[in-house]
Structure formats: structure tokens, C-alpha cells
ZAKEBA-564389 format. One record per residue: residue number from 1; z, x, y of N, C-alpha, C in turn. Coordinates in nm, 3 decimals, decimal comma. Example, Ala and Ser with C-alpha at 12.3 -4.5 7.8 and 13.67 -1.06 7.14 Angstrom:
2
+-------+---------+---------+---------+---------+---------+---------+---------+---------+---------+
| zator |     n.w |     n.u |     n.v |    ca.w |    ca.u |    ca.v |     c.w |     c.u |     c.v |
+-------+---------+---------+---------+---------+---------+---------+---------+---------+---------+
|     1 |   0,780 |   1,319 |  -0,569 |   0,780 |   1,230 |  -0,450 |   0,780 |   1,320 |  -0,330 |
|     2 |   0,708 |   1,285 |  -0,225 |   0,714 |   1,367 |  -0,106 |   0,787 |   1,290 |   0,003 |
+-------+---------+---------+---------+---------+---------+---------+---------+---------+---------+
This chain:
99
+-------+---------+---------+---------+---------+---------+---------+---------+---------+---------+
| zator |     n.w |     n.u |     n.v |    ca.w |    ca.u |    ca.v |     c.w |     c.u |     c.v |
+-------+---------+---------+---------+---------+---------+---------+---------+---------+---------+
|     1 |   1,139 |  -0,328 |   0,807 |   0,991 |  -0,317 |   0,842 |   0,947 |  -0,448 |   0,907 |
|     2 |   0,879 |  -0,422 |   1,019 |   0,833 |  -0,547 |   1,105 |   0,732 |  -0,607 |   1,030 |
|     3 |   0,705 |  -0,751 |   1,078 |   0,650 |  -0,869 |   1,051 |   0,508 |  -0,796 |   1,086 |
|     4 |   0,383 |  -0,845 |   0,973 |   0,274 |  -0,802 |   1,028 |   0,196 |  -0,944 |   1,026 |
|     5 |   0,112 |  -0,971 |   1,095 |   0,006 |  -1,100 |   1,150 |  -0,095 |  -1,098 |   1,063 |
|     6 |  -0,190 |  -1,161 |   1,044 |  -0,304 |  -1,160 |   0,963 |  -0,408 |  -1,078 |   1,053 |
|     7 |  -0,428 |  -1,097 |   1,199 |  -0,485 |  -0,997 |   1,281 |  -0,480 |  -0,867 |   1,275 |
|     8 |  -0,326 |  -0,814 |   1,234 |  -0,343 |  -0,694 |   1,208 |  -0,370 |  -0,631 |   1,117 |
|     9 |  -0,380 |  -0,729 |   0,997 |  -0,418 |  -0,675 |   0,856 |  -0,575 |  -0,667 |   0,854 |
|    10 |  -0,646 |  -0,773 |   0,917 |  -0,778 |  -0,712 |   0,949 |  -0,818 |  -0,608 |   1,016 |
|    11 |  -0,756 |  -0,575 |   1,103 |  -0,780 |  -0,464 |   1,188 |  -0,746 |  -0,367 |   1,125 |
|    12 |  -0,663 |  -0,328 |   1,025 |  -0,656 |  -0,231 |   0,950 |  -0,741 |  -0,215 |   0,847 |
|    13 |  -0,818 |  -0,310 |   0,791 |  -0,920 |  -0,307 |   0,695 |  -1,050 |  -0,266 |   0,795 |
|    14 |  -1,060 |  -0,360 |   0,920 |  -1,181 |  -0,310 |   0,994 |  -1,145 |  -0,154 |   1,000 |
|    15 |  -1,056 |  -0,086 |   1,051 |  -1,070 |   0,050 |   1,123 |  -1,072 |   0,107 |   0,980 |
|    16 |  -1,036 |   0,089 |   0,883 |  -1,073 |   0,183 |   0,742 |  -1,192 |   0,174 |   0,722 |
|    17 |  -1,257 |   0,065 |   0,712 |  -1,416 |   0,073 |   0,712 |  -1,484 |   0,125 |   0,789 |
|    18 |  -1,461 |   0,139 |   0,942 |  -1,531 |   0,197 |   1,045 |  -1,531 |   0,355 |   0,995 |
|    19 |  -1,416 |   0,388 |   0,968 |  -1,388 |   0,549 |   0,933 |  -1,517 |   0,587 |   0,811 |
|    20 |  -1,507 |   0,491 |   0,711 |  -1,557 |   0,503 |   0,594 |  -1,732 |   0,501 |   0,631 |
|    21 |  -1,762 |   0,448 |   0,697 |  -1,915 |   0,444 |   0,754 |  -1,922 |   0,563 |   0,846 |
|    22 |  -1,837 |   0,616 |   0,915 |  -1,877 |   0,774 |   0,958 |  -1,810 |   0,878 |   0,894 |
|    23 |  -1,799 |   0,829 |   0,732 |  -1,742 |   0,972 |   0,687 |  -1,629 |   1,020 |   0,704 |
|    24 |  -1,570 |   0,925 |   0,788 |  -1,396 |   0,968 |   0,797 |  -1,329 |   0,859 |   0,687 |
|    25 |  -1,296 |   0,905 |   0,587 |  -1,216 |   0,819 |   0,478 |  -1,089 |   0,804 |   0,518 |
|    26 |  -1,042 |   0,674 |   0,482 |  -0,910 |   0,649 |   0,479 |  -0,832 |   0,748 |   0,413 |
|    27 |  -0,687 |   0,768 |   0,440 |  -0,619 |   0,845 |   0,348 |  -0,568 |   0,790 |   0,228 |
|    28 |  -0,479 |   0,820 |   0,139 |  -0,403 |   0,755 |   0,072 |  -0,324 |   0,698 |   0,076 |
|    29 |  -0,262 |   0,758 |   0,172 |  -0,149 |   0,672 |   0,239 |  -0,156 |   0,551 |   0,307 |
|    30 |  -0,271 |   0,551 |   0,386 |  -0,319 |   0,428 |   0,447 |  -0,367 |   0,330 |   0,312 |
|    31 |  -0,428 |   0,372 |   0,239 |  -0,477 |   0,272 |   0,132 |  -0,351 |   0,223 |   0,062 |
|    32 |  -0,278 |   0,310 |   0,044 |  -0,124 |   0,250 |  -0,035 |  -0,053 |   0,139 |   0,044 |
|    33 |  -0,051 |   0,179 |   0,159 |  -0,010 |   0,063 |   0,276 |  -0,074 |  -0,065 |   0,288 |
|    34 |  -0,202 |  -0,039 |   0,297 |  -0,253 |  -0,183 |   0,272 |  -0,232 |  -0,242 |   0,154 |
|    35 |  -0,240 |  -0,164 |   0,038 |  -0,229 |  -0,226 |  -0,087 |  -0,094 |  -0,317 |  -0,098 |
|    36 |   0,024 |  -0,212 |  -0,003 |   0,171 |  -0,283 |  -0,020 |   0,156 |  -0,410 |   0,057 |
|    37 |   0,117 |  -0,394 |   0,163 |   0,116 |  -0,547 |   0,296 |   0,064 |  -0,636 |   0,224 |
|    38 |  -0,067 |  -0,598 |   0,141 |  -0,120 |  -0,722 |   0,020 |  -0,067 |  -0,793 |  -0,050 |
|    39 |   0,053 |  -0,700 |  -0,096 |   0,129 |  -0,768 |  -0,237 |   0,235 |  -0,811 |  -0,177 |
|    40 |   0,302 |  -0,771 |  -0,076 |   0,447 |  -0,805 |  -0,036 |   0,428 |  -0,887 |   0,094 |
|    41 |   0,445 |  -1,035 |   0,058 |   0,399 |  -1,141 |   0,170 |   0,529 |  -1,127 |   0,278 |
|    42 |   0,652 |  -1,203 |   0,203 |   0,756 |  -1,198 |   0,264 |   0,798 |  -1,062 |   0,332 |
|    43 |   0,795 |  -0,957 |   0,305 |   0,857 |  -0,803 |   0,358 |   0,739 |  -0,792 |   0,474 |
|    44 |   0,601 |  -0,826 |   0,472 |   0,551 |  -0,749 |   0,577 |   0,464 |  -0,843 |   0,674 |
|    45 |   0,447 |  -0,951 |   0,615 |   0,364 |  -1,084 |   0,722 |   0,344 |  -1,178 |   0,652 |
|    46 |   0,339 |  -1,298 |   0,712 |   0,382 |  -1,428 |   0,665 |   0,241 |  -1,462 |   0,601 |
|    47 |   0,273 |  -1,518 |   0,451 |   0,191 |  -1,544 |   0,372 |   0,244 |  -1,638 |   0,254 |
|    48 |   0,187 |  -1,779 |   0,234 |   0,277 |  -1,817 |   0,125 |   0,222 |  -1,757 |   0,001 |
|    49 |   0,327 |  -1,796 |  -0,107 |   0,278 |  -1,722 |  -0,271 |   0,110 |  -1,759 |  -0,283 |
|    50 |   0,085 |  -1,901 |  -0,243 |  -0,035 |  -1,952 |  -0,299 |  -0,149 |  -1,855 |  -0,199 |
|    51 |  -0,134 |  -1,863 |  -0,112 |  -0,246 |  -1,768 |  -0,033 |  -0,274 |  -1,619 |  -0,109 |
|    52 |  -0,114 |  -1,567 |  -0,143 |  -0,123 |  -1,416 |  -0,166 |  -0,178 |  -1,426 |  -0,307 |
|    53 |  -0,163 |  -1,514 |  -0,369 |  -0,246 |  -1,539 |  -0,540 |  -0,410 |  -1,526 |  -0,518 |
|    54 |  -0,454 |  -1,646 |  -0,420 |  -0,606 |  -1,642 |  -0,387 |  -0,663 |  -1,487 |  -0,319 |
|    55 |  -0,578 |  -1,431 |  -0,207 |  -0,623 |  -1,336 |  -0,161 |  -0,631 |  -1,196 |  -0,262 |
|    56 |  -0,538 |  -1,208 |  -0,372 |  -0,568 |  -1,074 |  -0,463 |  -0,632 |  -1,156 |  -0,526 |
|    57 |  -0,673 |  -1,254 |  -0,572 |  -0,804 |  -1,265 |  -0,641 |  -0,952 |  -1,229 |  -0,626 |
|    58 |  -0,964 |  -1,247 |  -0,455 |  -1,067 |  -1,220 |  -0,408 |  -1,078 |  -1,075 |  -0,393 |
|    59 |  -0,967 |  -1,017 |  -0,355 |  -0,977 |  -0,853 |  -0,360 |  -1,017 |  -0,763 |  -0,463 |
|    60 |  -0,905 |  -0,821 |  -0,551 |  -0,920 |  -0,720 |  -0,687 |  -0,969 |  -0,788 |  -0,785 |
|    61 |  -1,010 |  -0,916 |  -0,826 |  -1,071 |  -0,991 |  -0,922 |  -1,230 |  -1,033 |  -0,904 |
|    62 |  -1,256 |  -1,017 |  -0,777 |  -1,373 |  -1,093 |  -0,756 |  -1,408 |  -1,252 |  -0,753 |
|    63 |  -1,323 |  -1,300 |  -0,738 |  -1,328 |  -1,441 |  -0,700 |  -1,400 |  -1,459 |  -0,563 |
|    64 |  -1,519 |  -1,595 |  -0,557 |  -1,574 |  -1,573 |  -0,468 |  -1,538 |  -1,649 |  -0,377 |
|    65 |  -1,530 |  -1,630 |  -0,258 |  -1,489 |  -1,689 |  -0,121 |  -1,491 |  -1,838 |  -0,101 |
|    66 |  -1,605 |  -1,848 |  -0,211 |  -1,634 |  -2,027 |  -0,155 |  -1,526 |  -2,096 |  -0,240 |
|    67 |  -1,515 |  -2,009 |  -0,363 |  -1,413 |  -2,065 |  -0,466 |  -1,259 |  -2,067 |  -0,393 |
|    68 |  -1,233 |  -2,015 |  -0,312 |  -1,104 |  -1,994 |  -0,235 |  -1,085 |  -2,062 |  -0,126 |
|    69 |  -1,208 |  -2,061 |  -0,075 |  -1,228 |  -2,134 |   0,077 |  -1,140 |  -2,269 |   0,098 |
|    70 |  -1,141 |  -2,361 |   0,000 |  -1,088 |  -2,469 |   0,011 |  -0,888 |  -2,477 |  -0,001 |
|    71 |  -0,876 |  -2,357 |  -0,057 |  -0,703 |  -2,327 |  -0,083 |  -0,664 |  -2,244 |   0,061 |
|    72 |  -0,746 |  -2,134 |   0,098 |  -0,704 |  -2,063 |   0,167 |  -0,758 |  -2,115 |   0,323 |
|    73 |  -0,685 |  -2,169 |   0,424 |  -0,707 |  -2,223 |   0,538 |  -0,718 |  -2,138 |   0,663 |
|    74 |  -0,683 |  -2,018 |   0,664 |  -0,713 |  -1,918 |   0,765 |  -0,851 |  -1,872 |   0,745 |
|    75 |  -0,910 |  -1,821 |   0,888 |  -1,035 |  -1,760 |   0,899 |  -1,022 |  -1,612 |   0,817 |
|    76 |  -1,093 |  -1,616 |   0,700 |  -1,105 |  -1,488 |   0,621 |  -1,244 |  -1,431 |   0,604 |
|    77 |  -1,303 |  -1,465 |   0,703 |  -1,448 |  -1,428 |   0,679 |  -1,506 |  -1,279 |   0,645 |
|    78 |  -1,395 |  -1,199 |   0,699 |  -1,360 |  -1,031 |   0,705 |  -1,401 |  -1,010 |   0,549 |
|    79 |  -1,329 |  -1,098 |   0,460 |  -1,335 |  -1,052 |   0,322 |  -1,471 |  -1,045 |   0,248 |
|    80 |  -1,568 |  -1,125 |   0,318 |  -1,736 |  -1,094 |   0,295 |  -1,766 |  -0,977 |   0,324 |
|    81 |  -1,720 |  -0,916 |   0,391 |  -1,768 |  -0,792 |   0,461 |  -1,746 |  -0,646 |   0,344 |
|    82 |  -1,788 |  -0,560 |   0,394 |  -1,814 |  -0,433 |   0,260 |  -1,634 |  -0,448 |   0,270 |
|    83 |  -1,600 |  -0,446 |   0,160 |  -1,418 |  -0,425 |   0,136 |  -1,415 |  -0,292 |   0,027 |
|    84 |  -1,485 |  -0,197 |   0,006 |  -1,487 |  -0,113 |  -0,095 |  -1,355 |  -0,051 |  -0,079 |
|    85 |  -1,301 |  -0,027 |   0,059 |  -1,170 |   0,064 |   0,080 |  -1,060 |  -0,017 |   0,008 |
|    86 |  -1,071 |  -0,164 |  -0,001 |  -0,950 |  -0,257 |  -0,056 |  -0,977 |  -0,242 |  -0,194 |
|    87 |  -1,131 |  -0,263 |  -0,237 |  -1,168 |  -0,243 |  -0,365 |  -1,072 |  -0,137 |  -0,446 |
|    88 |  -1,110 |  -0,008 |  -0,415 |  -1,032 |   0,059 |  -0,472 |  -0,913 |   0,115 |  -0,457 |
|    89 |  -0,856 |   0,003 |  -0,413 |  -0,685 |   0,042 |  -0,394 |  -0,609 |   0,054 |  -0,540 |
|    90 |  -0,627 |  -0,012 |  -0,608 |  -0,582 |  -0,004 |  -0,757 |  -0,610 |   0,112 |  -0,814 |
|    91 |  -0,709 |   0,207 |  -0,823 |  -0,720 |   0,347 |  -0,864 |  -0,611 |   0,431 |  -0,791 |
|    92 |  -0,604 |   0,398 |  -0,654 |  -0,501 |   0,503 |  -0,611 |  -0,387 |   0,445 |  -0,645 |
|    93 |  -0,333 |   0,312 |  -0,672 |  -0,193 |   0,278 |  -0,671 |  -0,176 |   0,340 |  -0,852 |
|    94 |  -0,301 |   0,327 |  -0,920 |  -0,270 |   0,367 |  -1,047 |  -0,213 |   0,514 |  -1,082 |
|    95 |  -0,305 |   0,604 |  -0,985 |  -0,228 |   0,749 |  -0,983 |  -0,106 |   0,739 |  -0,927 |
|    96 |  -0,066 |   0,694 |  -0,845 |   0,054 |   0,660 |  -0,781 |   0,169 |   0,619 |  -0,922 |
|    97 |   0,137 |   0,520 |  -0,983 |   0,235 |   0,494 |  -1,102 |   0,257 |   0,599 |  -1,171 |
|    98 |   0,170 |   0,657 |  -1,224 |   0,161 |   0,792 |  -1,322 |   0,267 |   0,889 |  -1,282 |
|    99 |   0,269 |   0,906 |  -1,157 |   0,403 |   1,010 |  -1,080 |   0,537 |   0,984 |  -1,171 |
+-------+---------+---------+---------+---------+---------+---------+---------+---------+---------+
């Protein structure tokens, strides 16, 4: 699997959000893929374990960007935009795990 960069991940999130705004929703496969690449740092894109931990806190557990900003040094202002697609990932993954 090829390495992914932060700009590619951000583009995926933005693409999903644009389609949601125009009522063209992300497919379950896209949501699962986005979930996977935010979880498997070494496999898909370069992200330190610490950064991955704080990204998960922001995406899934509601840590404020301000709390994480001193630790995460990349430009991640996109997290502050609407991320309903990302916030709903756990629901989709739970469905997958039950199979």
C-alpha cells in the first residue's frame, strides 16, 4: 500500500465534506478507508505515534484543537471545519466489526 501524506488525507476529508454538503454522501468504503488511514500510521502515511494519538483524540473523543496544538506541529486547521464524516466513522466500523 502506498504511503499517504497529510495533504492527501486532508483532500480526502474535504472531498467527503463537499459531497455531503451537496447531498452526495461518502460511501461506506470511503469512510472505512479514511478510518483505516487515520489508524495505521506506518502503513499508509507518515505520522508519529504521538501525533496519531492526539489526532484520534480530536477526531473521536472531542479534544479541543487548542489542547492538542502545542503537541501537534503540522497545520491541521482543517480539523476545526465540519468533520461529521469523520465523526461518524466509529458507527460504520462497529457495523463492520459485527460481521
